[in-house]
N, C-alpha and C positions, 0 to 999 in steps of 0.2 A: 340231299341237304342233311347235314349233320345236326343232331340235337344235343343240347347240353344237359338234358334232364338226367340221364344215367349218371353222369359225372357228379351232378349236384346231389343226387340221391346217395352216391357213394360217399361224398364228403359229409353228408348228414349222418350216415351210419358211423363213419369214423369218429365224428365229433361226439356222438352219443356213447360210443364205446369208451372214448377217452373220459367222458364225464362219469360213467359208471365205474371205471377203474379208479379214478381219483376219489369218488365217493367211498368205494370199498377200502381204499388205503386210509382215508380219513377215519372210517369206522374202526379199523384195526388199530390205528394210532391212538384214537381216543380211548378205546378199551384198554390198551396196554398202559396208557398214562394213568387211567383211573385205577387200575390194579397196582401200578407202581406207587401211586400216592396212598393207596389203601393198605398195602402190605410191605412196601419196600423200606419204610422207615422204622426205626425202633419205637415201639409203642409201649406205653405204661398204663397202669390202671387209671381210670377216670377220677378226676377230683371233684366231680359233681356230687355233692352230699345229698342224701335223702332227708326227708323231713324228720325232725327229732321230736319225740313226745316224752316229756319228763314224767317221772313218778312222784306224785305229791308226797312231801314229807321226807324224801330221800335226797333230792337234788337241791343244791343251793342256788342255782341259776334257773330262770324261767325258760320255757320252751322258746320264747321269742329271743331271749338273749343267746341261747345256745345255737339256734338256727342262724342268727346274725353272725355269730362267731364262725360257724362252719363255712358260710358263704364268704366271709372276709378272708379266711385262710385259703380258700380255693382260688381266689383271684390275687393272692399276695405275690408281689414281685418287686423286690427292692435290691439295692446294692449296698453292702456293708463292708467297709475296708477293701474295696475293689473286688469283693466276692459276691456273686449273684445268689440271692436267696429267694427261692420260689415256695409255693404252697406245699410242694412235695417235701421240701426240707423241714418245714414246720410240722407237717403231718408225721414224718418219721421221728422228729424229736418228741412229739406228744406220745407216740407209741412207746418209745424208749422210756419216757417218764412213767407210763402206765406199767411197764415191766420193772420199774424200780431203778432206772439209770438216769443220772443227771448229765446230759451231754454238754451242758453249759459250764460244768465245773472245770476249774483250771487244771490242765494236764490230763484231761480225760483221753484215754487211749481205747479206741474201738477194738483194736486187736488184742488188748489185754484188759478185759472187763473186770471191774471190781465186784464185790458182793452186792447183789441187788437189795434195795430197800423199798419194797412196794408200798409201805405205809406212808411214804413221803411222795407219792405219785402226784398229788395235786400241787404240792409245792414245786416239784421239778417242772411240771407243766407250765406253771406261772412264769418260772425262769425262762423257759423256751419262748413264751410269748413276748417277754421283755427283750431278750437278747436279739431276736429276729425282727424286732420293731413292728409287731403286728398292730394294726390300727386299734386304738382304744384299749390297749393291753391292760392298763391300770384298772379298768372297770371289771376285770375278771379275777381279781385277787381272791374273792371268796369262793372260787371254784373248788369243788370237792371231788373225790374219786368217782362218784356216780356220774357227775357231769362229764368228767374226762372220758369215762368208758362209753357214755352215750355219744360223745363227740367223735371218738375214734370209730365206733361202729357205724356211724352215718356215712363213712367213706367205703364201706364194704361193697364189693362187686361180686355178683354171682358168675362163676366161671364154668364154662362148658369145655369139653375136650375137642370134639370134632367140629370142623368148620362147615358152615352152610355156604357152599361155593356157588358163585354165579357162573355164567357162561364162559367168560374169558378166564376166570380163575380156574375153572374146571379143565380147560384146554391146557393151561400152564401146568396143572397138576399131573396130567397124563404125560406131558413132556418131561416133567421132573421125575416121574417114576422110571422112564427110560434112562434118565441121567443116573438115577440110583442103581439101576441094573449095571450100567457101565462101571460104576464105582465098585460094586460088590463082586462082580464076576471077572471081567478082564482087568479091573483095577485092583483086585484083591483087598477091597475095603479102603483104599487110599483115595481121598478126595482129590488129590493133585493129579494122580494118574487118570482118574475119572474125567477131570476137566480136559485133559489132552484128548482122550477119545471123544468126548462130547464136542470139542471144537472141530475135530476131523469130521464127525458125522454131520454137524451143522453145515460145514463148508461143502460137503458132498450134496446135501439137500439143496443148498443154494446155488449149485452148479448151473442149473438152467438159466438163472438170472445172469450169471457171468457170461454164459454163451450168448444170451440175447444182447448183452451190452457189447460184446466183441463184434457180433454181427452188425450192430448199429454203428460201431466205430469203422468197420470195413466199408459200409455203405456210404458213410460220410466221407471217408477217404477217397472213394471212387468218384465222388462229386467234387473233389478238391480242384482239379484242373478247370472245370467250368466256373467254380467260384472265383478262382484267381483271375480268369479271363474277364469276369464282370468287374472285379476290383481294379484291374489294370486299365479298363476303359475310363475309369474316373481318377486315374492316378494324378496326383498333384493338386487335387481339390479336397480340402479338409474342412470346408464349411459344413454347418449342421445340416442344411438342406441336402447337400450332396451325399452326406453320410446316410441320411434317411433314405435317399433314392437307392444307394448301394444295398442297404439292408433289405429294402423292399424287393429289389430285383433278385437278390440271393434267396429270399424267402419264396418268391414266386418260382424260382428254379427248383427249390427243395420240394414245393408242393407238386410241381409238375412231375418230378421224379418219384413222388410218393415217399418222401423222407421228412421226419420231424426231428429237429435238434433236441427237443425236450424228451423224446422217447428214451434217450440215453440216461436221463435222470430218474425215470420211473423205477428202475431196479433199486436205485439208492433210496427212494422214498419207501419202497416196499421193505427194504432191509431195516429201516428205522424202527417200526413196531416190533419186528423180530428181535432186534438187539435189546430193546427195552424189556421184552418178555423174558429173554434169556438172562438178562441182568437180574430180574426179579427172582428167577429160579435159583441162580447161583448165590445171590446175596441173602436169600431168606428160605433156606431149606426146611425150616420148621413148619412153615406154612404150606409151601408148594410141594415139598417132597413127602412130608409126614402128615400133612392134612390138619394141622392144629388150627384152632379157632383164633380170632383176634383177641378174645378175652383171655384165652390161655397164654398167648404170646405176651400180652400186657401183664398178666399176673406173674409169669415166670421172670420177665424183665424187671418188674418192680421188686420181686422177692430177691433176685440176684443182686440188684444195685442198692437195696436198702442196707442200712448199717446193721452190724451184728447186734448192737444194742436194741435195735428195733425188730430183731428176729430174722433179718435177712442174711445174705452171704457176704455182704460188704465188698462186692466186686466193682471194678471200674471199667466201663465200656467206652472206648475212645472213638469208635467209628460212627456211632449214632445212626447206623443204617443196618436194617435186617437183623437176622439172628445168628449169622454164621460165627461171629466173634463170641457170642454167648455160648453157643454149642461147643466151640473149640475149647473154651476154658473149662466147661463142665467135663468134657472128655479128658482133657490133659490132666486136670487136677482130681480126677476120679470122684466127682461130686454127685454122681447119679443117685446113690443111696441117700446122701444127705438131702438132696432136693425132695425125694420121695417121702422122707421122714418129716422134714420141717415145713415144707411148703403148705400142707393142709392146715397147719396151725398159724399160718401167717395172718396178721391182724386185718388185712384189707381184702381178703378173699372169702367168699362163701362157696364152699365146694358142694358138689352134688354127689349122689351115690355112685360108687365105682370110679371115683376121681383117680386114685392111685393106680388102680388096675388099668385105666385107660392111658395114663401118662407114662407108665413104665415101658411099654413096647416102643413108644416114640423115642424116649431117651436112649434106649438100648440100640436104636438104629443110627445113632450119631456116628458118622464116618471119622476116619483118622485124618486130621488136617496137617499133620507134621510131615516134613521131608528133610532128611539129614539132620534131625534134631531141632529144626526150626518150625515153630507153629505158624503156619501161613493163614490161620484164621484170625490173627491179630492184625492191627493196622500199623503201617510203617511209622516209625518215630525213633527218637533217641533211646527209648526203652527197648526197641527191637531194631537195632542198627542194621542187621543183615537184610531186613525187608526194605531198607532205603534204596537198595540197588534196583528194585522193581520199577519205580517211576523213571529212573535214568535209562534203564534198558528199554522200557516201553517207548520213551520219546524217540530214541534212535531207531528202534524197530519201525515205528510208524513213519518216521521221516524218510528212511530208505524205502519203505513200502510205497509211500506216495511218489517218490522219485521213480521207482521202478514201474509203477502203474502208468505214470505219465510217459515214460519211455516206450512202453509196450503197447500203449493204446493211442488212438488218433487224438491229436490236440488241434482244435480250431485256432484261428488267429486270436491272439490275446486281447486285441482291442475290439473284437466283434461283440456288440452288445447283445447279440442273440445267443451267446454262450449261456447254457443253463447253469453251469457250475463255475465257481470262482477258483482259479488256479492258485491264487495267493492264499486263500483259506485252506486249500488242500495241502499246500506246501508247509505252512508254518502253524496255523491255528489248530488244525486237527491233531498233529503230534503233541503240541503243547497242552491242549485240552485233555488228551488221553493220559499224558503224564500226570497232570493235576488230578484227574479222576482216580488213577491208581494210587495216589498219595493219600486220599481220604477214605479209601475203602480197604477192607481186609486184603492181605497179600494174596490169598487164593483167587480173588476176583482179578487182581492185577496179573497173576500168572495166566489165567484164562484169556485175558485181553491180549497178552503177549503171544500165547500159543495161536490164537486166532489170527493175529497179524502174520506170523510166520507161515501158517498153512495157507492163508490168503495169497501171499507172495508166490508160493509154490504153485498154487492153482492158476494164478495169472500167467506165470511163465509157461505152463503146459498149454493153456488155451492159446497163447500167442504163437506157440510153435505149431500147433495144429491148425490154427486159423490166422496166419500171418497177415499183416496189413500190406496192401499193394504199394509198390514203389514206382514212381513216375520219373520220366526223363523230360528233357526240354522239348522233345518232339511231341510228347503228350500235351503239354501246355499250349504249344503252337497249334496243334490240331483243335484244341478247345477254343482258341481264339478265332480260328477260321470258321468253326461251326457257329460261334456267336455272331461273327460278321455276316455270315450267310443268312442267318435269321433276321438280322437287322435290315439286310438288303431286300429280303423277300416280303417285308411288311407292305401293306397296301399303300399306293401312291395316289394322291388327290389329282383331280383333273387339272389341265393346263390353266395357268392363271392364278393358281393358289399355291401356297407353300406346302411342301411335304412335311407333315408334323413329325415324321420319323427321322428326318435328317436334321442333325444338330450342328449348325454351321458356326463359324467363328464369329459371324455378325450377331448371332442370337443365341449364344451358348447358355445364357441364363434366363431365356424367356420362359422356359418350362417352370423354373423355380418361382418366378415373380408372377406368372400367369397374366402377363400384359399382352396387348395386341402386337403383332409383328410389324415392324416398320416396312412400308412399301417403297420400292424404288420408283421415283417419279419419272426418271428418264434414263435412257440407256447411254447417256453421254459418258458415263463413267466407265463404260466397257468398250472394248474394241473387238469386233468380230474378226476371227482369223480363219485360216484354212481348217477344214474339218479333219483335224488330226486328233488322235487319242492323247489325253493328257499324260504327262510323265511325272514321276516322283523326283525328288531331289537327286537321287542316285542314278536317274536315267531309266529306270524300269517303268514300263507302262502300267497304268492303273486299270482297274476294271471299268466297264462301261459307265458313263455318267451322262447319257443323253436323255432328252425328254421327248418322247414319241419319235418323230422323224426329224426333229430339229438337229442341226449340226452342233456338235459340242464346241464350246468356246472356252477361252482361257482368259483370265483377268490379266490386264497389263501390269508391268512392273510397278508403275506409279500407284496403281490401286493396291498392290500388295504392300508397298511401303507404307501407304497411308493406313491400311488396315493393321499392319504390324504395330504402328504407333498407338492406334486407338485401342487395340486389344493386347497391349504389351503385358498386362498383368494377368490375362486370361489364358488358360491352358489350351493348346491346340489339340483337337481330336485326331484328325488325320487329314492328309492332303486331298484324299478322294472326296471326303465330305465337303471340303471347301470348294472344290471344282464343281461338284454336283449342285451345291447351293447357288453358286454363281450362274450356272447353266440355267437353273429354274428361273431365277430372277430375270435373266436376259430374255428367255423365251416368253415370259409373261409380258414384259415391256413391248416385245415385238408384236404380240397379238393385239395389245391395246392400241398401238400406233396404227396398225393395219385397219 
């Protein structure tokens, strides 16, 4: 006697392994997303002011008034003449006023600053509050220079050099150091060449996942004839219950063969956190490659984007993500020494000892982002027209890559609800999303995305040549049909007098769906016993045995067939053999009852 316990235990182990795998993937994905949110975006210095304590006899405003004003500026966010004005804008204007510049003056040019007049700082600061429509601005008209200085100092942030890395950030830092080695050694200091080598190395490391996915496709392709035999058995029936039965039988066949359709999507899920981690490394080299802290990244970004009147560099960053664009501008415009000289004096940062000495080696490690005179650290736009080709090329690369992957890998039936991945999404949405992604990030990231697609296509072609998918003939599908028919025939048959639940006749083709009792034949008057001859198909070929114990096989008369044809005109016919077997059982049952 066979026991099912070992099989049950095996299924339990497989289910546990699947849960552990999914849990690990979820952990990696959450960690990558957290690091992406923490370091992927362009960060600036905090606008949370510290508590202001005024000096009696020197300040015109009380500490309550100054603290209220500081908090009001921090949450300021209005639109003036279709231009968004935030607390950062007001803060920069106040710093410019403290340095003797009135940014509200008509014709003020930040690139051509006039002579500063620090003695009018309080007056210029009041103009800033009025122009930017700060709440209750009129109440601060009596502000003096001491009030303004205390207000600006409340926004200072202490800046450290090196980052305190967590577990996931540390892993990405080690990967980024390998990326930097590829840039400096085989790439000769070129960030673009480094990304090519980086993409090649990553695809080589991901090769086992590609091999696993190809093996999964081969295994599913080998089961294709059996799947088609099951689907053919229900051909012509498109109701929901039938489709559920088809899916159930296909899944049972998969389980018996030890195959899971979702196993082909596990490599895709595993690559998602890897892609996010690699995106962070490429988009934010200052953090992951050079090990800069969040406060240093925020200080450098704020200093670079602040107006020259406020003591900044007056740069415009269009990507809004990472530090690659900022570093490329500093490198191309040779601003390293300027940053090291002016940044410690920036109004919103409080530096520690050794700040310049710690910042210098980081800035000197900035790679070259140019190729053929084009700065690929910038974002595609009309100001950088050559970079606009990157989203277009990326779309076509991913479109043809998707087509090629579909051609070289096994594709299940499009209407099968068990398919783990959507073909429509892979064909259209993924290339479109990739193109949009490369349009909003610096060109170097788009180039990496394109290189990765090309190398991925080459890898897929090589794998498909080494491990080709099997090809089937009509004979293979017929053999699968015979195997399925044999399994149906060998199912256990109930004792005489009861219907065989494994035979689905024309009379009761939907009984399994509705779960209703089977109608019993009251008399055998509808049947005519004939000589014990084997039944024939329409073409004259003899069918397999359809006898019940030692009873002679019977055949329904023509009148019965016509009647049945009319009653079941809309129902599909399984096979003639099933019809004859069904009739034989019912006749034999009636014979025993009459005896």
